[in-house]
C-alpha positions as CSV (number, residue, x, y, z in Angstrom):
1,M,3.7,-51.2,-70.1
2,N,6.9,-52.3,-71.5
3,F,5.2,-54.8,-73.9
4,C,3.4,-51.7,-75.3
5,I,6.6,-49.7,-75.7
6,D,8.4,-52.5,-77.4
7,N,5.6,-53.3,-79.8
8,L,3.4,-50.3,-80.5
9,D,5.7,-48.4,-82.9
10,E,3.4,-45.2,-83.2
11,L,3.1,-44.8,-79.4
12,S,4.5,-41.2,-79.6
13,T,2.5,-40.3,-82.8
14,Q,-0.4,-38.0,-82.2
15,V,-3.5,-38.7,-84.4
16,V,-6.4,-36.4,-84.9
17,T,-9.7,-38.0,-83.8
18,E,-12.2,-38.2,-86.4
19,Y,-15.9,-38.0,-85.8
20,Y,-19.0,-39.1,-87.6
21,A,-21.3,-36.3,-88.8
22,H,-24.2,-37.4,-86.7
23,L,-24.5,-39.2,-83.3
24,P,-26.6,-42.0,-84.6
25,L,-23.8,-43.3,-86.8
26,C,-21.8,-43.9,-83.6
27,V,-24.7,-46.3,-82.6
28,I,-24.7,-48.0,-85.9
29,D,-20.9,-48.4,-85.7
30,S,-20.9,-49.7,-82.2
31,V,-23.7,-52.3,-82.7
32,F,-22.6,-53.6,-86.1
33,S,-18.8,-53.9,-85.1
34,I,-19.2,-56.7,-82.7
35,G,-17.8,-59.9,-83.7
36,V,-17.0,-58.9,-87.2
37,K,-14.3,-57.4,-89.6
38,Y,-14.2,-53.7,-89.2
39,E,-14.2,-53.0,-93.0
40,G,-17.6,-54.6,-93.2
41,V,-18.9,-52.1,-90.5
42,K,-17.5,-49.1,-92.5
43,N,-19.3,-50.5,-95.7
44,T,-22.6,-50.9,-93.8
45,I,-22.5,-47.3,-92.6
46,A,-21.5,-46.0,-96.1
47,R,-24.6,-47.9,-97.5
48,M,-26.9,-46.4,-95.0
49,C,-25.6,-42.9,-95.4
50,D,-26.0,-43.4,-99.3
51,Y,-29.6,-44.6,-99.0
52,Y,-30.5,-41.5,-96.9
53,K,-28.1,-39.1,-98.8
54,I,-26.4,-38.0,-95.5
55,A,-22.8,-37.0,-94.7
56,I,-20.6,-39.7,-93.0
57,T,-17.9,-37.7,-91.4
58,A,-17.8,-34.3,-89.4
59,P,-17.4,-31.1,-91.4
60,Q,-14.1,-30.2,-89.5
61,S,-11.5,-32.9,-88.9
62,G,-10.9,-33.5,-85.2
63,Q,-13.8,-31.6,-83.9
64,I,-17.3,-32.9,-82.7
65,P,-19.7,-31.3,-85.1
66,S,-22.0,-28.4,-84.0
67,K,-25.8,-29.1,-83.5
68,K,-26.7,-27.2,-86.6
69,T,-24.9,-29.5,-88.8
70,Q,-26.1,-32.8,-87.0
71,I,-29.3,-34.8,-87.7
72,A,-31.0,-35.3,-84.4
73,V,-31.5,-38.8,-82.9
74,S,-35.4,-38.2,-82.9
75,K,-35.1,-37.4,-86.7
76,F,-33.1,-40.6,-87.3
77,N,-35.7,-42.6,-85.4
78,E,-38.4,-41.2,-87.6
79,M,-36.5,-42.1,-90.8
80,L,-35.9,-45.7,-89.6
81,A,-39.4,-46.1,-88.3
82,D,-40.8,-45.9,-91.7
83,N,-39.5,-49.4,-92.5
84,T,-39.3,-52.8,-90.7
85,P,-36.1,-54.1,-89.2
86,L,-35.9,-56.6,-92.0
87,F,-36.3,-54.0,-94.7
88,L,-33.6,-51.8,-93.1
89,A,-31.3,-54.9,-92.8
90,E,-31.9,-56.0,-96.6
91,N,-32.2,-52.6,-98.3
92,V,-30.6,-49.8,-96.1
93,Y,-27.8,-51.4,-94.3
94,K,-27.6,-54.4,-96.7
95,N,-26.4,-56.4,-93.6
96,R,-28.5,-59.2,-92.0
97,Q,-26.1,-59.8,-89.1
98,R,-27.8,-60.6,-85.8
99,T,-26.7,-59.5,-82.3
100,S,-25.9,-63.2,-81.3
101,V,-26.4,-66.7,-83.0
102,K,-28.7,-67.7,-80.2
103,N,-31.8,-65.7,-79.6
104,G,-30.2,-62.7,-81.3
105,I,-32.1,-60.0,-83.1
106,L,-31.2,-58.2,-86.2
107,K,-28.4,-55.7,-85.7
108,A,-30.6,-53.2,-87.7
109,E,-33.3,-53.7,-84.9
110,A,-30.8,-53.4,-82.2
111,V,-29.8,-50.0,-83.6
112,S,-33.3,-48.8,-83.7
113,R,-33.7,-49.8,-80.1
114,F,-30.6,-48.2,-79.0
115,L,-31.6,-45.0,-80.6
116,S,-35.0,-45.1,-79.1
117,V,-33.3,-45.4,-75.7
118,L,-31.1,-42.3,-76.3
119,N,-34.2,-40.3,-77.4
120,D,-36.0,-41.5,-74.1
121,F,-33.1,-40.0,-72.2
122,G,-33.1,-36.8,-74.0
123,V,-30.1,-37.3,-76.1
124,E,-30.4,-35.8,-79.6
125,Y,-26.7,-34.7,-80.4
126,Y,-23.1,-35.4,-79.3
127,Q,-23.5,-32.4,-77.0
128,D,-26.2,-34.2,-75.0
129,V,-24.2,-37.3,-74.3
130,Y,-23.2,-35.9,-70.8
131,K,-26.9,-36.6,-69.7
132,I,-26.2,-40.4,-70.0
133,S,-22.6,-40.6,-68.6
134,N,-22.4,-43.0,-65.7
135,N,-26.2,-43.2,-65.9
136,K,-27.2,-46.7,-64.5
137,S,-30.8,-46.4,-65.8
138,F,-29.4,-45.7,-69.2
139,E,-27.1,-48.6,-69.1
140,F,-29.8,-51.0,-67.8
141,C,-32.0,-50.1,-70.8
142,I,-29.3,-50.7,-73.3
143,K,-28.2,-54.0,-71.6
144,S,-31.8,-55.1,-72.0
145,I,-31.5,-55.0,-75.8
146,P,-30.6,-58.5,-77.0
147,G,-27.0,-58.9,-77.5
148,Q,-26.0,-55.7,-75.6
149,K,-25.7,-57.3,-72.2
150,S,-21.8,-57.3,-72.2
151,T,-21.8,-53.5,-72.7
152,I,-19.0,-53.8,-75.3
153,S,-21.1,-51.8,-77.8
154,L,-22.1,-49.3,-75.1
155,K,-18.4,-48.5,-74.2
156,Y,-17.7,-48.3,-77.9
157,F,-20.6,-45.8,-78.3
158,F,-19.2,-43.5,-75.6
159,M,-15.8,-43.7,-77.4
160,L,-17.0,-42.8,-80.7
161,A,-19.0,-40.0,-78.9
162,G,-15.7,-38.5,-77.8
163,N,-15.0,-40.2,-74.4
164,E,-11.2,-40.6,-74.3
165,S,-11.1,-42.6,-71.2
166,L,-12.6,-45.8,-72.4
167,I,-11.5,-48.8,-74.5
168,K,-13.5,-51.2,-76.5
169,P,-12.5,-54.7,-75.0
170,D,-13.0,-56.8,-78.0
171,R,-11.0,-60.0,-78.9
172,M,-8.3,-58.0,-80.4
173,I,-7.6,-56.1,-77.2
174,L,-8.0,-59.4,-75.1
175,R,-5.6,-61.3,-77.4
176,F,-3.1,-58.5,-77.0
177,L,-3.2,-58.6,-73.1
178,Y,-3.0,-62.4,-73.2
179,D,0.2,-62.1,-75.3
180,A,1.6,-59.6,-73.1
181,T,0.9,-61.2,-69.8
182,G,-0.2,-64.8,-70.4
183,L,-3.4,-64.1,-68.5
184,Q,-7.1,-64.1,-69.4
185,Y,-8.8,-60.7,-68.7
186,S,-12.5,-59.9,-68.2
187,I,-14.0,-56.8,-69.9
188,E,-13.8,-54.9,-66.6
189,Q,-10.2,-56.1,-65.9
190,S,-9.0,-55.2,-69.4
191,H,-10.4,-51.6,-69.2
192,A,-8.8,-51.2,-65.8
193,L,-5.5,-52.5,-67.0
194,L,-5.2,-50.3,-70.1
195,L,-6.3,-47.3,-68.1
196,S,-3.5,-48.0,-65.7
197,V,-1.1,-48.6,-68.5
198,S,-1.9,-45.3,-70.2
199,Q,-1.4,-43.5,-66.9
200,E,2.0,-45.1,-66.6
201,L,2.9,-44.0,-70.1
202,N,1.9,-40.5,-69.5
203,A,4.0,-40.5,-66.3
204,I,7.1,-41.2,-68.3
205,G,6.6,-38.7,-71.1
206,Y,4.1,-40.2,-73.5
207,V,0.9,-38.3,-74.2
208,I,-1.7,-40.9,-74.8
209,T,-5.4,-41.6,-73.8
210,P,-6.9,-45.1,-73.3
211,R,-8.9,-44.6,-76.4
212,R,-5.7,-44.0,-78.4
213,L,-4.0,-46.9,-76.7
214,D,-6.9,-49.0,-77.8
215,N,-6.6,-48.0,-81.5
216,L,-2.7,-48.7,-81.6
217,I,-3.4,-52.2,-80.0
218,W,-6.2,-53.0,-82.4
219,N,-4.0,-52.0,-85.4
220,Y,-1.0,-53.9,-84.0
221,Q,-3.1,-57.1,-83.7
222,R,-4.5,-56.5,-87.2
223,S,-1.2,-56.1,-88.6
224,R,0.0,-59.5,-87.1
225,S,-2.9,-61.3,-88.7
226,R,-2.5,-59.6,-92.1
227,G,1.2,-59.0,-92.3
228,K,3.0,-55.7,-92.1
229,D,1.7,-54.3,-95.3
230,H,-1.8,-53.3,-94.3
231,I,-3.8,-50.1,-94.2
232,K,-4.2,-48.7,-90.7
233,I,-7.7,-47.9,-89.6
234,N,-8.7,-45.4,-87.0
235,R,-11.7,-47.3,-85.8
236,V,-12.6,-44.6,-83.1
């Protein structure tokens, strides 16, 4: 906790959470963001939205969009199904990254598979995400997609969909925890630790969720690698 207080300058600053205009964009972000620079992910989403001529951000800042303004998951599935994963990678996302170097599939295909699982579980909009919260069957199906076994993308999807109690335990977060403690943490351990830290911070007067703490840590690590003069990004 003290390491956070000493190093995260904006710990007391409240930031309005921004949401994507449509739930499927949360899937695209969560899948394409693994193991890459986040600016590239933003560009990938922008290219996809430009191709289909759809909005990127929710109409009202800080609010989950209403159903009537969202494009349903099933509709997205129909849009993507018109083309092969390779076509989507080369012409829609313009990103041919794969979920892993060994036996990975195109991230474009992983997105389509993720969306199909959401559809199978009756999730069409942000307002339906409660149906899959803590659902082991849903988690099993997502983990069965090549490159999704670690559940990092899955946790990040839930964060983007509005869950404030999760973190995305990527290399930025794990590096911060190592710098703070000198210890290596697993994905599960890092989530438990930062959940505990956020609770301790709230107990002494801060108002912060694990999701917000995750974002502050991510920007802190990014600033260390780039120097102080950098643009802060709200990745969630």
